[in-house]
C-alpha positions in Angstrom: 0.0 0.0 0.0 1.4 3.4 -1.0 1.1 6.4 1.2 -0.6 9.1 -0.8 1.2 12.4 -1.0 -0.8 15.3 -2.6 2.1 17.3 -4.0 -0.1 19.5 -6.1 -0.4 23.3 -6.0 -3.9 22.9 -4.7 -5.8 21.1 -3.2 -2.9 20.6 -0.8 -2.6 18.1 2.1 -4.8 18.6 5.1 -3.5 18.0 8.7 -5.2 15.2 10.7 -6.4 17.5 13.5 -8.2 19.7 10.8 -9.7 16.6 9.2 -11.0 15.5 12.6 -12.8 18.8 13.0 -14.7 18.0 9.8 -15.9 14.7 11.4 -17.7 16.4 14.3 -21.5 16.5 14.3 -22.9 19.4 12.2 -24.2 22.4 14.2 -26.6 25.0 13.0 -25.0 27.7 11.0 -26.9 30.5 12.8 -26.2 29.3 16.3 -24.2 31.2 18.9 -21.4 28.7 18.6 -21.2 29.2 14.9 -21.1 33.0 15.2 -18.4 32.7 17.9 -16.2 30.6 15.6 -16.7 33.1 12.7 -15.6 35.9 15.1 -12.4 33.9 16.1 -11.6 32.8 12.6 -12.0 36.3 11.2 -9.5 37.7 13.7 -7.2 34.7 12.9 -7.4 35.4 9.2 -6.3 39.0 9.8 -3.1 37.6 11.5 -2.5 35.1 8.7 -3.1 37.8 6.0 -1.1 40.4 8.0 -3.8 43.0 7.7 -6.0 45.2 9.9 -8.5 45.6 7.0 -11.9 43.9 7.0 -11.9 40.3 6.1 -15.0 38.7 4.5 -15.6 34.9 4.4 -17.3 33.6 1.2 -18.5 30.1 0.5 -16.8 29.6 -2.9 -13.6 28.7 -4.5 -10.8 31.3 -4.8 -12.3 32.4 -8.1 -15.4 33.5 -6.2 -13.2 35.9 -4.3 -11.7 37.2 -7.5 -15.2 37.7 -9.0 -16.3 39.5 -5.8 -13.4 41.8 -6.0 -14.1 42.7 -9.7 -17.8 43.1 -9.7 -17.9 45.1 -6.4 -15.1 47.5 -7.2 -15.6 48.3 -10.9 -19.0 49.4 -12.3 -20.1 48.1 -15.7 -18.3 50.0 -18.4 -15.5 50.9 -16.0 -11.9 50.2 -16.8 -9.5 47.8 -15.1 -5.8 47.1 -15.8 -5.2 43.3 -15.8 -1.7 42.0 -15.2 -1.9 38.9 -17.3 1.2 36.6 -16.9 -0.4 33.2 -16.8 -3.6 31.2 -16.9 -4.9 32.7 -13.6 -3.8 36.2 -14.3 -5.8 36.0 -17.5 -8.8 34.9 -15.5 -9.1 38.5 -14.2 -9.9 39.5 -17.8 -12.4 36.8 -18.2 -14.2 37.9 -15.1 -14.2 41.5 -16.3 -15.7 40.5 -19.6 -18.5 38.6 -17.9 -19.5 41.9 -16.0 -19.0 44.4 -18.8 -15.8 45.8 -17.4 -13.3 47.1 -19.9 -10.1 45.1 -19.3 -6.8 46.6 -20.4 -4.6 43.5 -20.5 -0.8 43.9 -19.9 0.6 40.7 -21.3 3.8 39.3 -19.7 5.6 36.1 -21.0 4.5 33.2 -18.9 7.2 32.3 -16.4 8.4 35.9 -16.1 7.4 38.4 -13.4 5.3 41.5 -14.3 7.5 44.6 -14.7 6.3 47.3 -12.3 7.3 50.0 -14.8 4.8 48.6 -17.4 2.1 49.1 -14.7 3.2 52.7 -14.1 3.1 53.4 -17.8 -0.4 51.8 -18.2 -1.7 53.9 -15.3 -0.4 57.1 -17.0 -2.1 56.0 -20.3 -5.3 55.1 -18.5 -5.8 57.5 -15.7 -9.5 56.6 -15.5 -8.6 53.0 -14.6 -10.6 52.0 -11.5 -8.6 49.0 -10.5 -5.3 47.1 -11.2 -5.8 43.4 -11.0 -2.7 41.3 -10.3 -1.4 38.0 -8.9 0.9 37.3 -5.9 1.8 33.7 -7.0 0.8 32.6 -10.5 -0.1 28.9 -10.0 0.1 28.0 -13.7 3.8 29.0 -14.0 5.1 28.9 -10.4 6.0 32.6 -10.6 6.0 35.1 -7.8 5.3 38.6 -8.9 6.7 41.9 -7.4 3.4 42.8 -5.7 5.0 45.2 -3.2 6.6 47.3 -5.9 3.4 47.3 -8.0 1.3 48.3 -5.0 3.5 51.3 -4.3 2.9 52.5 -7.9 -0.9 51.9 -7.7 -1.1 53.7 -4.4 0.0 56.9 -6.0 -3.1 56.9 -8.2 -6.9 56.8 -7.7 -7.0 53.2 -8.7 -7.2 50.4 -6.2 -5.0 47.2 -6.3 -6.7 43.8 -6.2 -4.5 40.8 -5.8 -5.1 37.1 -6.4 -3.2 35.6 -3.4 -4.9 32.2 -3.7 -1.8 30.1 -4.0 0.5 32.6 -2.4 -1.0 33.7 0.9 0.3 31.5 3.7 3.2 30.2 1.5 5.1 33.5 0.8 5.5 36.9 2.4 2.5 39.1 1.8 1.7 42.3 3.8 -1.4 43.9 2.4 -1.4 47.0 4.6 2.3 47.8 4.0 2.2 46.8 0.3 -0.9 48.8 -0.6 -3.1 45.8 -1.5 -6.6 47.1 -1.4 -8.4 43.8 -2.1 -6.7 40.5 -1.3 -8.3 37.3 -2.6 -7.5 33.9 -0.9 -8.8 30.3 -1.2 -9.0 27.6 1.5 -7.4 24.7 -0.3 -3.8 25.8 -0.6 -1.5 27.0 2.2 -4.4 27.4 4.6 -4.6 23.6 4.8 -8.3 23.1 4.2 -10.3 21.3 1.5 -11.8 23.5 -1.2 -15.0 25.5 -0.4 -14.1 28.7 1.3 -12.8 32.0 -0.1 -11.7 35.1 1.7 -11.5 38.8 0.7 -9.7 41.5 2.7 -10.9 45.0 1.9 -9.1 48.3 2.6 -10.8 51.7 3.3 -9.8 52.9 -0.2 -11.5 49.8 -1.7 -14.6 50.3 0.4 -14.9 53.9 -1.0 -14.9 52.4 -4.5 -17.4 49.7 -3.5 -19.7 52.2 -1.8 -19.7 54.5 -4.9 -22.1 52.3 -6.9 -24.6 49.4 -6.6 -22.9 46.2 -7.6 -24.7 43.9 -10.0 -23.7 40.9 -7.8 -26.2 39.2 -5.5 -24.4 36.3 -4.0 -20.9 37.9 -4.0 -22.1 41.3 -2.8 -19.5 42.6 -0.4 -21.8 45.3 1.0 -24.1 42.5 2.1 -21.2 40.6 3.5 -20.0 43.6 5.5 -23.4 44.2 6.9 -23.7 40.6 8.2 -20.1 40.6 9.4 -21.1 43.3 11.9 -23.4 40.6 13.4 -20.6 38.0 13.2 -22.5 36.2 10.5 -22.7 35.7 6.7 -25.5 36.8 4.4 -26.1 33.3 3.1 -25.6 29.8 4.4 -21.8 29.4 4.9 -19.8 26.2 4.7 -19.6 26.4 8.4 -18.1 23.0 8.9 -15.1 24.2 6.9 -15.0 27.4 9.0 -14.9 25.3 12.2 -12.0 23.3 10.7 -10.3 26.5 9.6 -10.0 27.5 13.3 -7.7 24.5 13.8 -5.7 25.3 10.7 -5.2 28.9 11.9 -4.1 27.7 15.3 -1.4 25.7 13.6 -0.2 28.8 11.7 -0.2 30.9 14.8 1.7 28.3 16.8 4.4 28.2 14.2 4.4 32.0 13.6 3.6 33.5 10.2 7.2 34.6 9.5 8.4 31.1 10.3 5.8 29.7 8.0 7.0 31.9 5.2 10.6 30.8 5.9 9.7 27.1 5.9 8.0 27.5 2.5 11.0 29.5 1.1 13.5 26.8 2.2 11.3 23.9 0.8 11.0 25.8 -2.5 14.7 26.4 -2.8 15.4 22.7 -2.0 12.9 21.5 -4.6 14.3 23.9 -7.2 17.9 22.8 -6.4 16.9 19.1 -6.7 15.1 19.6 -10.0 18.0 21.6 -11.5 20.6 19.0 -10.3 18.9 16.5 -12.6 19.6 18.9 -15.5 15.9 20.0 -15.7 15.0 23.6 -16.4 12.7 25.7 -14.2 10.0 27.5 -16.0 10.0 30.6 -13.9 12.7 33.2 -13.7 11.3 34.4 -10.3 9.9 31.2 -8.6 7.1 31.4 -6.1 7.5 29.7 -2.7 4.5 27.4 -2.8 5.3 25.4 -5.9 8.0 24.5 -8.4 7.3 24.3 -12.2 9.9 22.6 -14.5 10.0 21.8 -18.2 9.6 18.2 -19.2 12.8 17.0 -20.9 12.9 16.1 -24.5 11.9 12.5 -25.2 10.0 12.2 -22.0 6.2 12.1 -21.9 4.7 14.5 -19.3 1.6 12.2 -18.8 3.7 9.1 -18.4 6.1 10.7 -16.0 3.2 12.0 -13.8 1.5 8.6 -14.0 4.6 6.9 -12.9 4.9 9.2 -9.9 1.3 8.5 -8.9 1.0 4.8 -9.7 4.4 3.7 -8.4 5.0 6.1 -5.5 1.5 7.6 -4.7 2.7 11.1 -5.4 0.2 13.4 -7.2 1.5 16.3 -9.2 -0.1 18.4 -12.0 0.9 19.3 -15.5 0.6 22.5 -17.4 -2.5 24.5 -18.5 -3.4 26.1 -21.8 -0.2 26.8 -23.8 1.9 24.9 -21.3 -0.2 21.7 -21.4 2.1 18.7 -21.8 5.2 20.9 -21.4 5.7 21.3 -17.7 5.1 19.5 -14.4 4.2 21.4 -11.2 5.1 20.2 -7.8 3.3 21.8 -4.9 5.0 22.2 -1.5 2.6 24.4 0.5 0.7 24.2 3.7 0.9 20.8 5.5 4.1 19.8 3.7 7.5 19.2 5.3 11.1 18.6 4.3 10.7 14.9 3.9 7.8 15.3 1.6 10.0 17.3 -0.8 12.9 14.8 -0.4 10.5 11.9 -1.1 9.1 13.6 -4.2 12.6 14.3 -5.6 13.7 10.7 -5.0 10.5 9.4 -6.7 11.2 11.9 -9.6 14.7 10.4 -10.1 13.3 6.8 -10.3 10.4 7.8 -12.5 12.6 9.6 -14.9 15.1 6.7 -15.0 12.2 4.3 -15.6 11.3 6.3 -18.7 14.8 6.1 -20.1 16.1 9.5 -18.9 19.7 9.4 -17.7 19.7 9.9 -14.0 22.5 9.7 -11.4 20.7 8.3 -8.4 20.6 10.6 -5.4 21.7 13.7 -7.3 18.4 15.6 -6.8 18.1 14.4 -3.2 21.6 15.4 -2.3 21.1 18.9 -3.8 17.9 19.4 -1.8 19.5 18.1 1.4 22.3 20.6 1.0 19.8 23.4 0.9 17.9 22.1 3.8 20.9 21.5 6.0 22.4 24.9 5.0 19.2 26.6 6.0 19.1 24.8 9.4 22.8 25.7 10.1 22.1 29.3 9.2 19.2 29.4 11.7 21.4 27.8 14.4 24.2 30.4 13.8 21.7 33.2 13.7 
Protein backbone atom coordinates (compact mmCIF):
# COMPACT_ATOMS: atom_id res chain seq x y z
CA UNK A 1 0.00 0.00 0.00
CA UNK A 2 1.41 3.38 -1.03
CA UNK A 3 1.12 6.38 1.23
CA UNK A 4 -0.61 9.10 -0.82
CA UNK A 5 1.21 12.42 -1.04
CA UNK A 6 -0.78 15.27 -2.55
CA UNK A 7 2.10 17.31 -3.96
CA UNK A 8 -0.09 19.47 -6.14
CA UNK A 9 -0.40 23.28 -5.98
CA UNK A 10 -3.93 22.87 -4.66
CA UNK A 11 -5.75 21.15 -3.25
CA UNK A 12 -2.93 20.56 -0.79
CA UNK A 13 -2.64 18.08 2.06
CA UNK A 14 -4.83 18.65 5.13
CA UNK A 15 -3.54 17.97 8.68
CA UNK A 16 -5.16 15.22 10.73
CA UNK A 17 -6.43 17.55 13.46
CA UNK A 18 -8.16 19.69 10.82
CA UNK A 19 -9.73 16.60 9.24
CA UNK A 20 -11.00 15.51 12.65
CA UNK A 21 -12.84 18.81 13.03
CA UNK A 22 -14.71 17.96 9.82
CA UNK A 23 -15.87 14.69 11.40
CA UNK A 24 -17.70 16.39 14.26
CA UNK A 25 -21.52 16.54 14.28
CA UNK A 26 -22.88 19.40 12.20
CA UNK A 27 -24.17 22.36 14.19
CA UNK A 28 -26.65 24.98 13.01
CA UNK A 29 -24.97 27.72 11.04
CA UNK A 30 -26.87 30.54 12.80
CA UNK A 31 -26.17 29.28 16.32
CA UNK A 32 -24.20 31.24 18.90
CA UNK A 33 -21.41 28.67 18.62
CA UNK A 34 -21.15 29.16 14.86
CA UNK A 35 -21.06 32.95 15.22
CA UNK A 36 -18.37 32.70 17.88
CA UNK A 37 -16.20 30.61 15.58
CA UNK A 38 -16.70 33.10 12.73
CA UNK A 39 -15.55 35.85 15.09
CA UNK A 40 -12.43 33.94 16.10
CA UNK A 41 -11.61 32.82 12.58
CA UNK A 42 -11.98 36.32 11.15
CA UNK A 43 -9.48 37.67 13.66
CA UNK A 44 -7.20 34.73 12.95
CA UNK A 45 -7.35 35.39 9.22
CA UNK A 46 -6.27 38.98 9.82
CA UNK A 47 -3.14 37.59 11.46
CA UNK A 48 -2.46 35.11 8.66
CA UNK A 49 -3.05 37.79 6.01
CA UNK A 50 -1.10 40.37 8.04
CA UNK A 51 -3.81 43.00 7.72
CA UNK A 52 -6.00 45.19 9.89
CA UNK A 53 -8.50 45.56 7.04
CA UNK A 54 -11.94 43.95 7.03
CA UNK A 55 -11.94 40.26 6.07
CA UNK A 56 -15.02 38.68 4.48
CA UNK A 57 -15.65 34.92 4.42
CA UNK A 58 -17.30 33.58 1.24
CA UNK A 59 -18.51 30.07 0.51
CA UNK A 60 -16.84 29.61 -2.86
CA UNK A 61 -13.58 28.70 -4.50
CA UNK A 62 -10.84 31.30 -4.80
CA UNK A 63 -12.29 32.37 -8.13
CA UNK A 64 -15.38 33.50 -6.23
CA UNK A 65 -13.19 35.90 -4.27
CA UNK A 66 -11.74 37.24 -7.52
CA UNK A 67 -15.22 37.69 -8.97
CA UNK A 68 -16.33 39.49 -5.80
CA UNK A 69 -13.35 41.82 -6.04
CA UNK A 70 -14.06 42.72 -9.66
CA UNK A 71 -17.85 43.09 -9.67
CA UNK A 72 -17.94 45.07 -6.42
CA UNK A 73 -15.14 47.51 -7.18
CA UNK A 74 -15.59 48.30 -10.89
CA UNK A 75 -18.98 49.36 -12.34
CA UNK A 76 -20.12 48.06 -15.75
CA UNK A 77 -18.29 50.04 -18.42
CA UNK A 78 -15.52 50.90 -15.97
CA UNK A 79 -11.89 50.19 -16.75
CA UNK A 80 -9.49 47.76 -15.10
CA UNK A 81 -5.83 47.10 -15.83
CA UNK A 82 -5.21 43.34 -15.80
CA UNK A 83 -1.70 42.00 -15.22
CA UNK A 84 -1.88 38.86 -17.34
CA UNK A 85 1.18 36.65 -16.92
CA UNK A 86 -0.38 33.19 -16.76
CA UNK A 87 -3.57 31.18 -16.86
CA UNK A 88 -4.93 32.68 -13.64
CA UNK A 89 -3.76 36.22 -14.35
CA UNK A 90 -5.80 35.97 -17.53
CA UNK A 91 -8.80 34.88 -15.47
CA UNK A 92 -9.13 38.45 -14.19
CA UNK A 93 -9.86 39.52 -17.79
CA UNK A 94 -12.44 36.76 -18.21
CA UNK A 95 -14.25 37.89 -15.07
CA UNK A 96 -14.19 41.50 -16.27
CA UNK A 97 -15.68 40.46 -19.61
CA UNK A 98 -18.54 38.65 -17.87
CA UNK A 99 -19.52 41.85 -16.03
CA UNK A 100 -19.04 44.35 -18.83
CA UNK A 101 -15.82 45.75 -17.38
CA UNK A 102 -13.30 47.07 -19.87
CA UNK A 103 -10.10 45.10 -19.27
CA UNK A 104 -6.78 46.59 -20.37
CA UNK A 105 -4.57 43.50 -20.47
CA UNK A 106 -0.82 43.92 -19.87
CA UNK A 107 0.63 40.71 -21.26
CA UNK A 108 3.81 39.28 -19.75
CA UNK A 109 5.56 36.15 -21.01
CA UNK A 110 4.49 33.15 -18.94
CA UNK A 111 7.18 32.34 -16.40
CA UNK A 112 8.42 35.90 -16.10
CA UNK A 113 7.37 38.42 -13.44
CA UNK A 114 5.34 41.49 -14.26
CA UNK A 115 7.54 44.58 -14.72
CA UNK A 116 6.30 47.30 -12.33
CA UNK A 117 7.29 49.97 -14.85
CA UNK A 118 4.77 48.63 -17.37
CA UNK A 119 2.10 49.09 -14.71
CA UNK A 120 3.21 52.67 -14.11
CA UNK A 121 3.09 53.35 -17.85
CA UNK A 122 -0.37 51.82 -18.18
CA UNK A 123 -1.74 53.92 -15.33
CA UNK A 124 -0.43 57.05 -17.04
CA UNK A 125 -2.07 56.00 -20.30
CA UNK A 126 -5.32 55.08 -18.53
CA UNK A 127 -5.77 57.54 -15.65
CA UNK A 128 -9.45 56.59 -15.52
CA UNK A 129 -8.64 52.98 -14.56
CA UNK A 130 -10.59 52.04 -11.46
CA UNK A 131 -8.62 48.95 -10.50
CA UNK A 132 -5.35 47.15 -11.19
CA UNK A 133 -5.77 43.36 -10.96
CA UNK A 134 -2.68 41.28 -10.30
CA UNK A 135 -1.37 38.05 -8.86
CA UNK A 136 0.92 37.26 -5.93
CA UNK A 137 1.77 33.70 -7.00
CA UNK A 138 0.82 32.58 -10.50
CA UNK A 139 -0.12 28.94 -9.99
CA UNK A 140 0.09 28.04 -13.67
CA UNK A 141 3.77 28.97 -13.96
CA UNK A 142 5.11 28.89 -10.41
CA UNK A 143 6.04 32.57 -10.63
CA UNK A 144 6.03 35.08 -7.79
CA UNK A 145 5.27 38.65 -8.86
CA UNK A 146 6.68 41.88 -7.35
CA UNK A 147 3.42 42.82 -5.67
CA UNK A 148 5.03 45.19 -3.16
CA UNK A 149 6.61 47.31 -5.93
CA UNK A 150 3.41 47.32 -7.98
CA UNK A 151 1.31 48.26 -4.96
CA UNK A 152 3.50 51.28 -4.30
CA UNK A 153 2.90 52.49 -7.85
CA UNK A 154 -0.86 51.95 -7.73
CA UNK A 155 -1.09 53.70 -4.35
CA UNK A 156 -0.01 56.94 -5.99
CA UNK A 157 -3.13 56.93 -8.17
CA UNK A 158 -6.91 56.85 -7.66
CA UNK A 159 -7.00 53.19 -8.71
CA UNK A 160 -7.21 50.36 -6.21
CA UNK A 161 -5.05 47.24 -6.28
CA UNK A 162 -6.75 43.82 -6.23
CA UNK A 163 -4.48 40.80 -5.82
CA UNK A 164 -5.10 37.10 -6.37
CA UNK A 165 -3.25 35.61 -3.39
CA UNK A 166 -4.93 32.23 -3.70
CA UNK A 167 -1.79 30.09 -4.00
CA UNK A 168 0.51 32.63 -2.38
CA UNK A 169 -0.95 33.73 0.94
CA UNK A 170 0.33 31.50 3.72
CA UNK A 171 3.18 30.24 1.54
CA UNK A 172 5.08 33.46 0.85
CA UNK A 173 5.46 36.88 2.39
CA UNK A 174 2.46 39.11 1.85
CA UNK A 175 1.74 42.30 3.79
CA UNK A 176 -1.39 43.94 2.35
CA UNK A 177 -1.35 47.03 4.57
CA UNK A 178 2.33 47.78 3.97
CA UNK A 179 2.21 46.82 0.29
CA UNK A 180 -0.93 48.84 -0.56
CA UNK A 181 -3.06 45.83 -1.51
CA UNK A 182 -6.64 47.07 -1.38
CA UNK A 183 -8.44 43.78 -2.06
CA UNK A 184 -6.71 40.48 -1.33
CA UNK A 185 -8.33 37.26 -2.59
CA UNK A 186 -7.52 33.93 -0.92
CA UNK A 187 -8.76 30.34 -1.18
CA UNK A 188 -8.95 27.65 1.49
CA UNK A 189 -7.42 24.67 -0.31
CA UNK A 190 -3.80 25.77 -0.60
CA UNK A 191 -1.49 27.00 2.17
CA UNK A 192 -4.41 27.42 4.58
CA UNK A 193 -4.57 23.61 4.82
CA UNK A 194 -8.30 23.07 4.20
CA UNK A 195 -10.34 21.30 1.53
CA UNK A 196 -11.80 23.52 -1.21
CA UNK A 197 -14.96 25.47 -0.41
CA UNK A 198 -14.05 28.74 1.30
CA UNK A 199 -12.77 32.01 -0.13
CA UNK A 200 -11.69 35.15 1.67
CA UNK A 201 -11.48 38.81 0.72
CA UNK A 202 -9.70 41.52 2.69
CA UNK A 203 -10.88 45.03 1.86
CA UNK A 204 -9.09 48.33 2.56
CA UNK A 205 -10.81 51.66 3.30
CA UNK A 206 -9.75 52.87 -0.17
CA UNK A 207 -11.47 49.85 -1.71
CA UNK A 208 -14.60 50.32 0.39
CA UNK A 209 -14.87 53.86 -0.97
CA UNK A 210 -14.91 52.43 -4.49
CA UNK A 211 -17.38 49.72 -3.53
CA UNK A 212 -19.73 52.20 -1.85
CA UNK A 213 -19.69 54.49 -4.90
CA UNK A 214 -22.13 52.33 -6.91
CA UNK A 215 -24.57 49.44 -6.63
CA UNK A 216 -22.93 46.19 -7.64
CA UNK A 217 -24.70 43.85 -10.05
CA UNK A 218 -23.73 40.94 -7.84
CA UNK A 219 -26.18 39.23 -5.51
CA UNK A 220 -24.35 36.28 -3.97
CA UNK A 221 -20.91 37.93 -4.02
CA UNK A 222 -22.14 41.32 -2.82
CA UNK A 223 -19.48 42.63 -0.43
CA UNK A 224 -21.77 45.29 1.04
CA UNK A 225 -24.12 42.53 2.14
CA UNK A 226 -21.19 40.56 3.52
CA UNK A 227 -19.95 43.61 5.45
CA UNK A 228 -23.42 44.23 6.91
CA UNK A 229 -23.71 40.65 8.19
CA UNK A 230 -20.10 40.61 9.40
CA UNK A 231 -21.08 43.28 11.94
CA UNK A 232 -23.40 40.63 13.39
CA UNK A 233 -20.58 38.01 13.24
CA UNK A 234 -22.49 36.24 10.50
CA UNK A 235 -22.69 35.74 6.74
CA UNK A 236 -25.53 36.82 4.42
CA UNK A 237 -26.13 33.32 3.07
CA UNK A 238 -25.57 29.79 4.35
CA UNK A 239 -21.83 29.38 4.87
CA UNK A 240 -19.75 26.22 4.66
CA UNK A 241 -19.60 26.43 8.43
CA UNK A 242 -18.09 22.96 8.88
CA UNK A 243 -15.07 24.23 6.95
CA UNK A 244 -15.02 27.40 9.04
CA UNK A 245 -14.89 25.26 12.19
CA UNK A 246 -11.98 23.30 10.73
CA UNK A 247 -10.28 26.53 9.65
CA UNK A 248 -9.98 27.46 13.31
CA UNK A 249 -7.70 24.46 13.83
CA UNK A 250 -5.66 25.32 10.74
CA UNK A 251 -5.20 28.92 11.86
CA UNK A 252 -4.10 27.74 15.30
CA UNK A 253 -1.39 25.70 13.58
CA UNK A 254 -0.16 28.75 11.70
CA UNK A 255 -0.24 30.90 14.83
CA UNK A 256 1.68 28.27 16.78
CA UNK A 257 4.43 28.20 14.16
CA UNK A 258 4.38 31.97 13.56
CA UNK A 259 3.59 33.45 10.17
CA UNK A 260 7.16 34.56 9.45
CA UNK A 261 8.42 31.06 10.29
CA UNK A 262 5.75 29.67 7.97
CA UNK A 263 7.05 31.89 5.18
CA UNK A 264 10.63 30.82 5.89
CA UNK A 265 9.69 27.12 5.86
CA UNK A 266 8.04 27.49 2.47
CA UNK A 267 10.97 29.47 1.09
CA UNK A 268 13.46 26.80 2.16
CA UNK A 269 11.35 23.93 0.81
CA UNK A 270 10.97 25.81 -2.46
CA UNK A 271 14.71 26.40 -2.77
CA UNK A 272 15.37 22.73 -1.96
CA UNK A 273 12.92 21.52 -4.58
CA UNK A 274 14.33 23.88 -7.19
CA UNK A 275 17.87 22.76 -6.41
CA UNK A 276 16.87 19.12 -6.73
CA UNK A 277 15.13 19.63 -10.05
CA UNK A 278 18.05 21.59 -11.49
CA UNK A 279 20.55 19.00 -10.26
CA UNK A 280 18.88 16.55 -12.64
CA UNK A 281 19.55 18.91 -15.54
CA UNK A 282 15.92 20.00 -15.70
CA UNK A 283 14.98 23.61 -16.41
CA UNK A 284 12.74 25.70 -14.17
CA UNK A 285 9.98 27.50 -16.03
CA UNK A 286 9.97 30.64 -13.90
CA UNK A 287 12.71 33.24 -13.72
CA UNK A 288 11.27 34.36 -10.34
CA UNK A 289 9.91 31.22 -8.64
CA UNK A 290 7.13 31.44 -6.09
CA UNK A 291 7.53 29.71 -2.75
CA UNK A 292 4.51 27.40 -2.85
CA UNK A 293 5.29 25.36 -5.94
CA UNK A 294 7.99 24.45 -8.43
CA UNK A 295 7.34 24.25 -12.17
CA UNK A 296 9.87 22.64 -14.49
CA UNK A 297 10.02 21.83 -18.20
CA UNK A 298 9.59 18.18 -19.16
CA UNK A 299 12.83 17.05 -20.85
CA UNK A 300 12.85 16.15 -24.52
CA UNK A 301 11.95 12.55 -25.18
CA UNK A 302 9.96 12.17 -21.97
CA UNK A 303 6.16 12.09 -21.90
CA UNK A 304 4.68 14.46 -19.32
CA UNK A 305 1.64 12.24 -18.81
CA UNK A 306 3.71 9.08 -18.41
CA UNK A 307 6.06 10.75 -15.96
CA UNK A 308 3.23 12.00 -13.77
CA UNK A 309 1.47 8.64 -14.03
CA UNK A 310 4.62 6.90 -12.85
CA UNK A 311 4.90 9.24 -9.87
CA UNK A 312 1.31 8.46 -8.93
CA UNK A 313 1.04 4.75 -9.75
CA UNK A 314 4.44 3.68 -8.43
CA UNK A 315 4.96 6.12 -5.55
CA UNK A 316 1.55 7.57 -4.67
CA UNK A 317 2.74 11.11 -5.41
CA UNK A 318 0.23 13.37 -7.17
CA UNK A 319 1.54 16.30 -9.25
CA UNK A 320 -0.05 18.36 -12.02
CA UNK A 321 0.91 19.30 -15.54
CA UNK A 322 0.63 22.54 -17.44
CA UNK A 323 -2.46 24.47 -18.49
CA UNK A 324 -3.41 26.07 -21.78
CA UNK A 325 -0.24 26.81 -23.82
CA UNK A 326 1.87 24.86 -21.28
CA UNK A 327 -0.18 21.67 -21.44
CA UNK A 328 2.13 18.67 -21.84
CA UNK A 329 5.21 20.86 -21.44
CA UNK A 330 5.69 21.28 -17.69
CA UNK A 331 5.14 19.53 -14.38
CA UNK A 332 4.23 21.43 -11.23
CA UNK A 333 5.13 20.16 -7.77
CA UNK A 334 3.30 21.79 -4.86
CA UNK A 335 4.98 22.22 -1.48
CA UNK A 336 2.62 24.38 0.52
CA UNK A 337 0.68 24.20 3.74
CA UNK A 338 0.91 20.81 5.49
CA UNK A 339 4.12 19.83 3.70
CA UNK A 340 7.50 19.19 5.27
CA UNK A 341 11.11 18.62 4.27
CA UNK A 342 10.72 14.86 3.90
CA UNK A 343 7.77 15.28 1.55
CA UNK A 344 10.03 17.28 -0.75
CA UNK A 345 12.88 14.79 -0.44
CA UNK A 346 10.53 11.86 -1.11
CA UNK A 347 9.10 13.57 -4.19
CA UNK A 348 12.55 14.26 -5.61
CA UNK A 349 13.66 10.66 -4.97
CA UNK A 350 10.54 9.43 -6.74
CA UNK A 351 11.17 11.85 -9.60
CA UNK A 352 14.65 10.41 -10.07
CA UNK A 353 13.33 6.84 -10.26
CA UNK A 354 10.37 7.76 -12.46
CA UNK A 355 12.63 9.55 -14.94
CA UNK A 356 15.07 6.66 -14.98
CA UNK A 357 12.19 4.27 -15.64
CA UNK A 358 11.31 6.29 -18.73
CA UNK A 359 14.84 6.14 -20.10
CA UNK A 360 16.10 9.53 -18.92
CA UNK A 361 19.69 9.38 -17.73
CA UNK A 362 19.74 9.92 -13.98
CA UNK A 363 22.51 9.75 -11.41
CA UNK A 364 20.70 8.25 -8.38
CA UNK A 365 20.64 10.55 -5.37
CA UNK A 366 21.72 13.66 -7.26
CA UNK A 367 18.45 15.57 -6.76
CA UNK A 368 18.08 14.37 -3.17
CA UNK A 369 21.63 15.44 -2.30
CA UNK A 370 21.14 18.90 -3.80
CA UNK A 371 17.93 19.38 -1.83
CA UNK A 372 19.50 18.08 1.39
CA UNK A 373 22.34 20.56 1.04
CA UNK A 374 19.83 23.41 0.86
CA UNK A 375 17.87 22.11 3.84
CA UNK A 376 20.94 21.51 5.99
CA UNK A 377 22.39 24.88 5.01
CA UNK A 378 19.19 26.62 6.05
CA UNK A 379 19.14 24.81 9.39
CA UNK A 380 22.78 25.70 10.07
CA UNK A 381 22.08 29.34 9.21
CA UNK A 382 19.23 29.41 11.72
CA UNK A 383 21.42 27.81 14.38
CA UNK A 384 24.19 30.36 13.84
CA UNK A 385 21.70 33.23 13.75
